[in-house]
MARMAR-215248 format. One record per residue (C-alpha): residue in three letters; x, y, z. Coordinates in steps of 0.5 Angstrom, whole numbers, plus 500, padded with zeros to 3 digits. Layout:
<pts>
<pt 'ALA' <X Y Z>>
...
</pts>
This chain:
<pts>
<pt 'UNK' <449 564 523>>
<pt 'UNK' <457 560 523>>
<pt 'UNK' <460 560 516>>
<pt 'UNK' <460 553 512>>
<pt 'UNK' <467 552 508>>
<pt 'UNK' <466 546 503>>
<pt 'UNK' <471 542 499>>
<pt 'UNK' <469 536 495>>
<pt 'UNK' <474 531 499>>
<pt 'UNK' <474 531 507>>
<pt 'UNK' <480 527 509>>
<pt 'UNK' <481 524 517>>
<pt 'UNK' <488 523 518>>
<pt 'UNK' <495 525 515>>
<pt 'UNK' <499 519 514>>
<pt 'UNK' <501 516 509>>
<pt 'UNK' <495 513 506>>
<pt 'UNK' <491 520 508>>
<pt 'UNK' <497 524 504>>
<pt 'UNK' <496 519 499>>
<pt 'UNK' <488 520 498>>
<pt 'UNK' <491 529 497>>
<pt 'UNK' <496 527 493>>
<pt 'UNK' <491 522 489>>
<pt 'UNK' <486 527 488>>
<pt 'UNK' <490 533 486>>
<pt 'UNK' <492 529 480>>
<pt 'UNK' <485 530 476>>
<pt 'UNK' <484 536 479>>
<pt 'UNK' <480 535 485>>
<pt 'UNK' <480 539 491>>
<pt 'UNK' <481 536 499>>
<pt 'UNK' <482 538 505>>
<pt 'UNK' <487 533 510>>
<pt 'UNK' <486 534 518>>
<pt 'UNK' <490 530 522>>
<pt 'UNK' <491 531 530>>
<pt 'UNK' <499 530 531>>
<pt 'UNK' <503 537 529>>
<pt 'UNK' <508 534 523>>
<pt 'UNK' <508 527 519>>
<pt 'UNK' <510 521 523>>
<pt 'UNK' <518 522 528>>
<pt 'UNK' <517 514 528>>
<pt 'UNK' <518 510 523>>
<pt 'UNK' <513 505 523>>
<pt 'UNK' <513 501 517>>
<pt 'UNK' <519 499 514>>
<pt 'UNK' <518 498 507>>
<pt 'UNK' <515 500 500>>
<pt 'UNK' <513 493 495>>
<pt 'UNK' <513 494 488>>
<pt 'UNK' <506 496 486>>
<pt 'UNK' <507 501 491>>
<pt 'UNK' <514 503 488>>
<pt 'UNK' <510 504 481>>
<pt 'UNK' <505 509 483>>
<pt 'UNK' <510 514 487>>
<pt 'UNK' <513 512 479>>
<pt 'UNK' <507 515 477>>
<pt 'UNK' <506 521 482>>
<pt 'UNK' <513 523 480>>
<pt 'UNK' <516 521 488>>
<pt 'UNK' <519 515 487>>
<pt 'UNK' <526 518 487>>
<pt 'UNK' <525 522 494>>
<pt 'UNK' <522 515 497>>
<pt 'UNK' <528 512 495>>
<pt 'UNK' <533 518 498>>
<pt 'UNK' <530 516 504>>
<pt 'UNK' <530 508 504>>
<pt 'UNK' <536 503 505>>
<pt 'UNK' <541 501 499>>
<pt 'UNK' <543 496 496>>
<pt 'UNK' <540 488 497>>
<pt 'UNK' <537 489 504>>
<pt 'UNK' <532 485 503>>
<pt 'UNK' <534 480 508>>
<pt 'UNK' <533 477 514>>
<pt 'UNK' <538 475 518>>
<pt 'UNK' <537 470 525>>
<pt 'UNK' <543 472 531>>
<pt 'UNK' <544 470 537>>
<pt 'UNK' <546 477 538>>
<pt 'UNK' <548 483 533>>
<pt 'UNK' <556 480 534>>
<pt 'UNK' <555 474 533>>
<pt 'UNK' <553 469 532>>
<pt 'UNK' <548 468 526>>
<pt 'UNK' <544 462 525>>
<pt 'UNK' <542 463 518>>
<pt 'UNK' <539 468 512>>
<pt 'UNK' <534 468 508>>
<pt 'UNK' <536 470 501>>
<pt 'UNK' <535 477 497>>
<pt 'UNK' <529 476 492>>
<pt 'UNK' <531 475 485>>
<pt 'UNK' <530 480 481>>
<pt 'UNK' <526 480 474>>
<pt 'UNK' <523 485 468>>
<pt 'UNK' <516 485 471>>
<pt 'UNK' <516 492 473>>
<pt 'UNK' <520 499 472>>
<pt 'UNK' <520 500 480>>
<pt 'UNK' <523 495 484>>
<pt 'UNK' <520 495 492>>
<pt 'UNK' <523 499 497>>
<pt 'UNK' <526 498 504>>
<pt 'UNK' <523 505 506>>
<pt 'UNK' <520 508 514>>
<pt 'UNK' <513 510 514>>
<pt 'UNK' <516 517 517>>
<pt 'UNK' <520 518 510>>
<pt 'UNK' <515 517 506>>
<pt 'UNK' <510 521 510>>
<pt 'UNK' <515 527 508>>
<pt 'UNK' <514 525 501>>
<pt 'UNK' <509 525 500>>
<pt 'UNK' <507 530 504>>
<pt 'UNK' <511 535 499>>
<pt 'UNK' <507 532 493>>
<pt 'UNK' <500 534 497>>
<pt 'UNK' <503 541 497>>
<pt 'UNK' <506 540 490>>
<pt 'UNK' <498 540 487>>
<pt 'UNK' <497 546 490>>
<pt 'UNK' <489 544 491>>
<pt 'UNK' <490 539 497>>
<pt 'UNK' <491 542 504>>
<pt 'UNK' <494 539 509>>
<pt 'UNK' <492 542 515>>
<pt 'UNK' <496 538 522>>
<pt 'UNK' <494 539 530>>
<pt 'UNK' <486 539 527>>
<pt 'UNK' <481 533 528>>
<pt 'UNK' <475 532 527>>
<pt 'UNK' <470 533 531>>
<pt 'UNK' <464 530 529>>
<pt 'UNK' <460 529 522>>
<pt 'UNK' <454 527 519>>
<pt 'UNK' <452 524 514>>
<pt 'UNK' <446 528 509>>
<pt 'UNK' <445 523 504>>
<pt 'UNK' <448 528 499>>
<pt 'UNK' <454 530 502>>
<pt 'UNK' <458 530 511>>
<pt 'UNK' <457 536 515>>
<pt 'UNK' <463 535 519>>
<pt 'UNK' <465 540 525>>
<pt 'UNK' <473 540 526>>
<pt 'UNK' <478 543 531>>
<pt 'UNK' <484 547 531>>
<pt 'UNK' <488 544 537>>
<pt 'UNK' <493 550 537>>
<pt 'UNK' <487 556 537>>
<pt 'UNK' <482 552 539>>
<pt 'UNK' <476 554 534>>
<pt 'UNK' <472 550 531>>
<pt 'UNK' <470 550 524>>
<pt 'UNK' <465 547 519>>
<pt 'UNK' <466 543 513>>
<pt 'UNK' <461 541 508>>
<pt 'UNK' <464 535 504>>
<pt 'UNK' <461 530 498>>
<pt 'UNK' <465 524 500>>
<pt 'UNK' <469 523 507>>
<pt 'UNK' <475 519 507>>
<pt 'UNK' <476 516 514>>
<pt 'UNK' <485 514 514>>
<pt 'UNK' <485 515 521>>
<pt 'UNK' <488 509 522>>
<pt 'UNK' <487 502 526>>
<pt 'UNK' <483 506 532>>
<pt 'UNK' <479 510 527>>
<pt 'UNK' <475 515 531>>
<pt 'UNK' <471 515 523>>
<pt 'UNK' <469 508 522>>
<pt 'UNK' <467 508 529>>
<pt 'UNK' <463 514 529>>
<pt 'UNK' <460 511 523>>
<pt 'UNK' <459 504 525>>
<pt 'UNK' <461 500 521>>
<pt 'UNK' <465 493 525>>
<pt 'UNK' <472 490 524>>
<pt 'UNK' <471 482 522>>
<pt 'UNK' <476 478 525>>
<pt 'UNK' <481 478 532>>
<pt 'UNK' <483 484 535>>
<pt 'UNK' <489 482 539>>
<pt 'UNK' <494 478 536>>
<pt 'UNK' <499 480 541>>
<pt 'UNK' <501 487 544>>
<pt 'UNK' <508 489 542>>
<pt 'UNK' <513 496 544>>
<pt 'UNK' <516 499 539>>
<pt 'UNK' <521 503 541>>
<pt 'UNK' <526 507 536>>
<pt 'UNK' <533 508 539>>
<pt 'UNK' <539 511 536>>
<pt 'UNK' <545 507 537>>
<pt 'UNK' <551 507 533>>
<pt 'UNK' <551 500 530>>
<pt 'UNK' <555 501 524>>
<pt 'UNK' <561 497 527>>
<pt 'UNK' <557 489 524>>
<pt 'UNK' <557 487 518>>
<pt 'UNK' <550 485 518>>
<pt 'UNK' <547 492 519>>
<pt 'UNK' <549 493 512>>
<pt 'UNK' <547 487 510>>
<pt 'UNK' <540 486 512>>
<pt 'UNK' <533 490 514>>
<pt 'UNK' <531 485 519>>
<pt 'UNK' <535 482 524>>
<pt 'UNK' <531 477 529>>
<pt 'UNK' <535 476 536>>
<pt 'UNK' <533 470 540>>
<pt 'UNK' <538 469 546>>
<pt 'UNK' <541 461 547>>
<pt 'UNK' <537 463 553>>
<pt 'UNK' <530 462 552>>
<pt 'UNK' <529 467 559>>
<pt 'UNK' <531 473 556>>
<pt 'UNK' <526 474 550>>
<pt 'UNK' <527 475 542>>
<pt 'UNK' <527 482 540>>
<pt 'UNK' <527 484 532>>
<pt 'UNK' <531 490 530>>
<pt 'UNK' <530 493 524>>
<pt 'UNK' <534 497 520>>
<pt 'UNK' <533 503 518>>
<pt 'UNK' <539 507 516>>
<pt 'UNK' <545 502 517>>
<pt 'UNK' <548 506 522>>
<pt 'UNK' <545 509 528>>
<pt 'UNK' <538 509 528>>
<pt 'UNK' <534 502 530>>
<pt 'UNK' <527 500 531>>
<pt 'UNK' <527 494 535>>
<pt 'UNK' <520 491 537>>
<pt 'UNK' <519 486 542>>
<pt 'UNK' <512 482 544>>
<pt 'UNK' <509 484 552>>
<pt 'UNK' <505 481 556>>
<pt 'UNK' <499 487 555>>
<pt 'UNK' <498 495 554>>
<pt 'UNK' <499 496 561>>
<pt 'UNK' <506 493 561>>
<pt 'UNK' <512 500 560>>
<pt 'UNK' <517 500 556>>
<pt 'UNK' <525 500 560>>
<pt 'UNK' <526 506 562>>
<pt 'UNK' <529 512 558>>
<pt 'UNK' <536 511 563>>
<pt 'UNK' <536 503 562>>
<pt 'UNK' <534 503 555>>
<pt 'UNK' <542 501 554>>
<pt 'UNK' <543 496 559>>
<pt 'UNK' <536 492 557>>
<pt 'UNK' <539 492 550>>
<pt 'UNK' <546 490 552>>
<pt 'UNK' <546 482 552>>
<pt 'UNK' <542 482 544>>
<pt 'UNK' <548 487 542>>
<pt 'UNK' <554 483 545>>
<pt 'UNK' <558 489 547>>
<pt 'UNK' <559 493 553>>
<pt 'UNK' <560 500 550>>
<pt 'UNK' <553 502 548>>
<pt 'UNK' <551 509 548>>
<pt 'UNK' <544 508 547>>
<pt 'UNK' <538 514 547>>
<pt 'UNK' <531 513 546>>
<pt 'UNK' <528 518 540>>
<pt 'UNK' <521 515 542>>
<pt 'UNK' <516 509 543>>
<pt 'UNK' <509 506 542>>
<pt 'UNK' <506 499 544>>
<pt 'UNK' <501 497 539>>
<pt 'UNK' <496 491 538>>
<pt 'UNK' <498 486 533>>
<pt 'UNK' <491 486 529>>
<pt 'UNK' <488 481 524>>
<pt 'UNK' <482 484 522>>
<pt 'UNK' <478 487 517>>
<pt 'UNK' <472 492 515>>
<pt 'UNK' <464 490 515>>
<pt 'UNK' <464 493 508>>
<pt 'UNK' <469 499 506>>
<pt 'UNK' <464 506 504>>
<pt 'UNK' <457 506 509>>
<pt 'UNK' <453 512 506>>
<pt 'UNK' <458 518 504>>
<pt 'UNK' <464 515 509>>
<pt 'UNK' <468 512 505>>
<pt 'UNK' <475 507 509>>
<pt 'UNK' <482 505 507>>
<pt 'UNK' <489 504 510>>
<pt 'UNK' <488 502 517>>
<pt 'UNK' <482 503 519>>
<pt 'UNK' <479 499 513>>
<pt 'UNK' <485 494 515>>
<pt 'UNK' <488 490 521>>
<pt 'UNK' <494 486 518>>
<pt 'UNK' <500 484 522>>
<pt 'UNK' <506 486 521>>
<pt 'UNK' <509 480 518>>
<pt 'UNK' <510 482 510>>
<pt 'UNK' <509 489 511>>
<pt 'UNK' <502 490 507>>
<pt 'UNK' <500 496 511>>
<pt 'UNK' <502 502 509>>
<pt 'UNK' <503 498 501>>
<pt 'UNK' <495 497 502>>
<pt 'UNK' <492 503 504>>
<pt 'UNK' <496 507 499>>
<pt 'UNK' <493 502 493>>
<pt 'UNK' <486 503 497>>
<pt 'UNK' <488 510 495>>
<pt 'UNK' <490 509 488>>
<pt 'UNK' <484 506 487>>
<pt 'UNK' <478 510 490>>
<pt 'UNK' <482 517 487>>
<pt 'UNK' <479 516 480>>
<pt 'UNK' <472 514 483>>
<pt 'UNK' <472 519 486>>
<pt 'UNK' <474 524 481>>
<pt 'UNK' <469 521 476>>
<pt 'UNK' <463 522 479>>
<pt 'UNK' <464 529 482>>
<pt 'UNK' <466 530 475>>
<pt 'UNK' <459 528 472>>
<pt 'UNK' <463 522 468>>
<pt 'UNK' <460 517 472>>
<pt 'UNK' <453 515 476>>
<pt 'UNK' <455 514 484>>
<pt 'UNK' <455 507 483>>
<pt 'UNK' <462 507 481>>
<pt 'UNK' <464 509 488>>
<pt 'UNK' <460 501 490>>
<pt 'UNK' <467 497 486>>
<pt 'UNK' <472 501 492>>
<pt 'UNK' <468 495 496>>
<pt 'UNK' <467 490 492>>
<pt 'UNK' <475 490 489>>
<pt 'UNK' <479 493 494>>
<pt 'UNK' <475 489 501>>
<pt 'UNK' <477 482 498>>
<pt 'UNK' <484 484 496>>
<pt 'UNK' <486 486 503>>
<pt 'UNK' <482 480 506>>
<pt 'UNK' <487 476 502>>
<pt 'UNK' <493 481 505>>
<pt 'UNK' <490 479 511>>
<pt 'UNK' <490 472 511>>
<pt 'UNK' <498 472 508>>
<pt 'UNK' <501 476 513>>
<pt 'UNK' <498 471 518>>
<pt 'UNK' <500 465 515>>
<pt 'UNK' <507 469 516>>
<pt 'UNK' <507 471 523>>
<pt 'UNK' <505 463 524>>
<pt 'UNK' <512 461 521>>
<pt 'UNK' <516 464 525>>
<pt 'UNK' <515 460 531>>
<pt 'UNK' <518 455 527>>
<pt 'UNK' <524 458 525>>
<pt 'UNK' <526 460 532>>
<pt 'UNK' <525 453 535>>
<pt 'UNK' <529 451 529>>
<pt 'UNK' <535 456 531>>
<pt 'UNK' <535 454 538>>
<pt 'UNK' <535 446 537>>
<pt 'UNK' <542 448 532>>
<pt 'UNK' <539 442 528>>
<pt 'UNK' <542 444 521>>
<pt 'UNK' <537 440 516>>
<pt 'UNK' <531 443 521>>
<pt 'UNK' <534 450 521>>
<pt 'UNK' <536 450 513>>
<pt 'UNK' <529 448 512>>
<pt 'UNK' <525 454 515>>
<pt 'UNK' <530 459 512>>
<pt 'UNK' <528 456 505>>
<pt 'UNK' <521 458 508>>
<pt 'UNK' <522 463 510>>
<pt 'UNK' <523 466 503>>
<pt 'UNK' <516 466 502>>
<pt 'UNK' <515 471 506>>
<pt 'UNK' <520 475 504>>
<pt 'UNK' <519 473 496>>
<pt 'UNK' <513 477 495>>
<pt 'UNK' <512 480 488>>
<pt 'UNK' <506 475 486>>
<pt 'UNK' <502 478 493>>
<pt 'UNK' <504 485 491>>
<pt 'UNK' <503 485 483>>
<pt 'UNK' <498 479 482>>
<pt 'UNK' <492 481 486>>
<pt 'UNK' <486 481 481>>
<pt 'UNK' <478 485 481>>
<pt 'UNK' <474 479 480>>
<pt 'UNK' <467 484 481>>
<pt 'UNK' <467 491 481>>
<pt 'UNK' <469 497 475>>
<pt 'UNK' <471 491 471>>
<pt 'UNK' <467 487 465>>
<pt 'UNK' <469 479 465>>
<pt 'UNK' <470 475 459>>
<pt 'UNK' <469 469 461>>
<pt 'UNK' <477 467 463>>
<pt 'UNK' <479 463 467>>
<pt 'UNK' <484 466 472>>
<pt 'UNK' <490 463 474>>
<pt 'UNK' <493 460 481>>
<pt 'UNK' <494 466 486>>
<pt 'UNK' <502 465 488>>
<pt 'UNK' <504 469 493>>
<pt 'UNK' <510 469 491>>
<pt 'UNK' <511 469 484>>
<pt 'UNK' <507 474 479>>
<pt 'UNK' <505 473 472>>
<pt 'UNK' <503 478 467>>
<pt 'UNK' <496 478 464>>
<pt 'UNK' <491 483 461>>
<pt 'UNK' <485 479 463>>
<pt 'UNK' <480 483 466>>
<pt 'UNK' <481 486 472>>
<pt 'UNK' <489 485 472>>
<pt 'UNK' <494 490 473>>
<pt 'UNK' <496 490 465>>
<pt 'UNK' <503 487 465>>
<pt 'UNK' <510 492 465>>
<pt 'UNK' <514 492 458>>
<pt 'UNK' <519 497 456>>
<pt 'UNK' <517 502 450>>
<pt 'UNK' <525 505 448>>
<pt 'UNK' <531 501 448>>
<pt 'UNK' <534 505 454>>
<pt 'UNK' <530 503 459>>
<pt 'UNK' <527 509 461>>
<pt 'UNK' <519 509 459>>
<pt 'UNK' <515 503 461>>
<pt 'UNK' <507 501 458>>
<pt 'UNK' <505 502 465>>
<pt 'UNK' <506 509 464>>
<pt 'UNK' <501 509 460>>
<pt 'UNK' <496 510 465>>
<pt 'UNK' <494 515 470>>
<pt 'UNK' <489 520 468>>
<pt 'UNK' <484 517 463>>
<pt 'UNK' <482 511 461>>
<pt 'UNK' <486 509 455>>
<pt 'UNK' <484 504 450>>
<pt 'UNK' <490 499 448>>
<pt 'UNK' <490 496 441>>
<pt 'UNK' <494 491 437>>
<pt 'UNK' <499 492 433>>
<pt 'UNK' <494 492 427>>
<pt 'UNK' <488 494 431>>
<pt 'UNK' <487 500 427>>
<pt 'UNK' <479 500 427>>
<pt 'UNK' <480 500 435>>
<pt 'UNK' <484 506 435>>
<pt 'UNK' <478 509 431>>
<pt 'UNK' <473 507 434>>
<pt 'UNK' <477 509 441>>
<pt 'UNK' <476 516 437>>
<pt 'UNK' <469 516 435>>
<pt 'UNK' <467 514 443>>
<pt 'UNK' <471 519 446>>
<pt 'UNK' <468 524 441>>
<pt 'UNK' <460 521 443>>
<pt 'UNK' <461 521 450>>
<pt 'UNK' <465 527 452>>
<pt 'UNK' <471 523 455>>
<pt 'UNK' <478 523 454>>
<pt 'UNK' <480 516 452>>
<pt 'UNK' <488 516 451>>
<pt 'UNK' <490 511 445>>
<pt 'UNK' <495 507 445>>
<pt 'UNK' <498 501 441>>
<pt 'UNK' <502 495 442>>
<pt 'UNK' <509 496 439>>
<pt 'UNK' <511 491 434>>
<pt 'UNK' <517 487 439>>
<pt 'UNK' <519 487 446>>
<pt 'UNK' <511 485 448>>
<pt 'UNK' <510 482 455>>
<pt 'UNK' <507 475 453>>
<pt 'UNK' <502 476 458>>
<pt 'UNK' <499 481 453>>
<pt 'UNK' <494 476 450>>
<pt 'UNK' <489 482 446>>
<pt 'UNK' <491 479 440>>
<pt 'UNK' <494 483 434>>
<pt 'UNK' <487 485 432>>
<pt 'UNK' <485 485 439>>
<pt 'UNK' <484 491 444>>
<pt 'UNK' <484 493 452>>
<pt 'UNK' <480 498 456>>
<pt 'UNK' <485 500 462>>
<pt 'UNK' <482 505 467>>
<pt 'UNK' <486 510 470>>
<pt 'UNK' <489 506 475>>
<pt 'UNK' <493 501 470>>
<pt 'UNK' <487 495 472>>
<pt 'UNK' <485 492 466>>
<pt 'UNK' <477 493 465>>
<pt 'UNK' <475 490 459>>
<pt 'UNK' <478 485 453>>
<pt 'UNK' <476 484 447>>
<pt 'UNK' <482 479 443>>
<pt 'UNK' <479 480 436>>
<pt 'UNK' <476 484 432>>
<pt 'UNK' <469 485 432>>
<pt 'UNK' <463 487 427>>
<pt 'UNK' <461 494 430>>
<pt 'UNK' <469 496 435>>
<pt 'UNK' <465 503 435>>
<pt 'UNK' <458 500 439>>
<pt 'UNK' <463 495 443>>
<pt 'UNK' <467 499 447>>
<pt 'UNK' <462 505 448>>
<pt 'UNK' <457 499 451>>
<pt 'UNK' <463 496 456>>
<pt 'UNK' <463 505 457>>
<pt 'UNK' <456 504 459>>
<pt 'UNK' <457 498 463>>
<pt 'UNK' <462 502 468>>
<pt 'UNK' <460 508 469>>
<pt 'UNK' <453 508 468>>
</pts>
């Protein structure tokens, strides 16, 4: 008889989303197995930045510093358009203004660095296992669990595993999603691009220390434009170029330097290709993020144009949303219906990010034509508009869950502004950040990690008593916090005698900005609605 191994969660795909999923589950004491067919984490930069919300999550997980160590330093969140690296310059965007809405600013860091940091976090859990050179062969959803076969590609052996849940984080071409019969909605191919990861020392050019993105637009229209993405400001660059179709072969290794010369503008280049990939730009969102015991996360659930950098970020936030729900269901603290809220919450966010990224893509031909026109007023107009691409705090922080594991209080949401974020404690929103100490080391966001948190107004002691009583009644840990007298963000509208119930992922689940006759009954009722 075949030996059957068991694990609560089997994760297919060991990229940033699969590793984030395992790390997040580990914080709740939930064991997981990650299988990744590649022999190691990626050696290709791929995605190029972690936005504010993702860095807040990494701060919570204790990997923020490790991720930043792989990233660019300084105010390099700038897009520069040039005739060639040696100049002249058509124009550049402005660095996003810094404000006080977060304790963890965005980081321009390549995917290989993110994966390396997350793999260390997975191993540090002590209960999550990541197996590389291992692939999913097939699986069967048996209603109460999933039975899967995996192959060790080095030993060429097959093992059988049973898991309560299977999470597909195996990328845009997800075989797991296909096997589950989940369709993608939206255009599958907007363009075909080649990514060349190159070693070439460009540190002599000032722009190498000033900008994360450089678009080179030769005056000669016969020479196609390329985007050069900065990874370290010195000698590792990602060159992205559109091609006709996937059959077009990359420039041979021996000719890369010659090809690159007109884009750089100097002759003495020593260029070596590290790796290359050809891929399709898509705008698709899965019809559902759950089918039975199979859940989709990251690129297996949504594919965006890279214009805006929301692919990896959306995937990490998928994992952050899903992990606590799986933990509560697996630990018997919530009914399985809680898992349905994952699709209800994350799919609309994915669609919003897809639409926003597509809008950014459509802007770029106008910017390029303006640059080639030589008309300064036209150029200035489009560079001002391009700031809406680079300045995206509202898109990163301002999303709210209108359905799912939230209880509406009937209040009207503010209009969504992708560029600017307005803090609010309205149900479904990320709870506002404010500093809890004069040294600015501890944030209100540090309250949220593994447990539900009841945040009470500064004169709402009865709510704290209700929280203790309901915690005992339900046998459920509830952290109790009280707003300080000073320094609270004005977006906190729960009032002096009100309270907000915040989920482990930092999103407000329920709010009552006043003291009811029986706060204990009100709070117990909220938990009954949310978890059962």
